[in-house]
C-alpha positions as CSV (number, residue, x, y, z in Angstrom):
1,M,0.0,0.0,0.0
2,S,1.3,3.4,-1.0
3,K,1.5,6.4,1.3
4,Y,-0.5,8.3,-1.4
5,N,-3.3,5.7,-1.8
6,S,-5.9,8.1,-0.3
7,L,-4.9,10.8,-2.8
8,W,-5.1,8.4,-5.7
9,E,-8.5,7.3,-4.7
10,Y,-9.6,10.9,-4.3
11,V,-8.3,11.7,-7.8
12,Q,-10.1,8.7,-9.3
13,G,-13.3,9.6,-7.5
14,N,-13.2,13.2,-8.9
15,G,-14.1,11.9,-12.4
16,S,-13.0,15.1,-14.2
17,Q,-11.0,15.0,-17.4
18,S,-8.5,17.4,-15.9
19,F,-8.2,19.3,-12.6
20,K,-5.7,21.0,-10.4
21,L,-5.0,20.6,-6.6
22,T,-2.8,22.8,-4.5
23,F,0.0,21.3,-2.4
24,E,-2.1,22.1,0.7
25,E,-5.1,20.3,-0.7
26,I,-3.0,17.3,-1.5
27,E,-1.5,17.3,2.0
28,N,-5.0,17.4,3.5
29,I,-6.3,14.6,1.3
30,A,-3.2,12.3,1.7
31,G,-2.7,13.1,5.4
32,I,1.0,13.7,4.9
33,P,3.1,16.6,3.6
34,I,3.9,16.4,-0.1
35,D,7.7,16.1,-0.6
36,H,10.2,15.2,-3.3
37,S,9.2,11.5,-3.0
38,F,5.9,12.4,-4.7
39,L,7.8,12.3,-8.0
40,K,8.7,8.6,-7.3
41,Y,5.1,7.6,-6.4
42,K,3.2,9.5,-9.1
43,S,3.5,6.6,-11.6
44,E,1.1,4.6,-9.3
45,L,-1.7,6.9,-10.4
46,T,-2.0,5.3,-13.8
47,A,-3.6,2.3,-12.2
48,Y,-6.4,4.6,-11.1
49,G,-7.0,6.0,-14.7
50,Y,-5.1,9.3,-14.2
51,Q,-1.7,10.7,-14.6
52,V,0.2,13.6,-13.0
53,G,0.6,16.5,-15.4
54,K,2.3,19.7,-14.7
55,I,3.7,20.3,-11.2
56,S,4.1,24.0,-10.5
57,M,6.5,24.9,-7.8
58,K,5.7,28.6,-8.2
59,E,1.9,28.2,-7.9
60,Q,2.3,25.1,-5.6
61,T,-0.2,23.1,-7.7
62,V,-0.4,19.7,-9.4
63,L,-2.5,19.1,-12.5
64,F,-4.1,15.7,-13.0
65,H,-5.3,14.3,-16.3
66,K,-7.6,11.4,-17.0
67,I,-6.1,8.7,-19.3
68,A,-7.8,6.1,-21.5
69,L,-7.6,2.6,-20.0
70,D,-7.6,-0.2,-22.5
């Protein structure tokens, strides 16, 4: 089980084609502070039908995109 499972489930449940979350929102959903390890874990999200798009350090946001599952 990944430390980001609650975030991945939230993203999957959102259902939008594309949406943005702030680092603070991600921390509230995941229950842990977002850190550099997020980059390592983000590939897990594809199993939930989404991928991580742009990560903006300036705006402190992460963009999520729905992907087509075959």
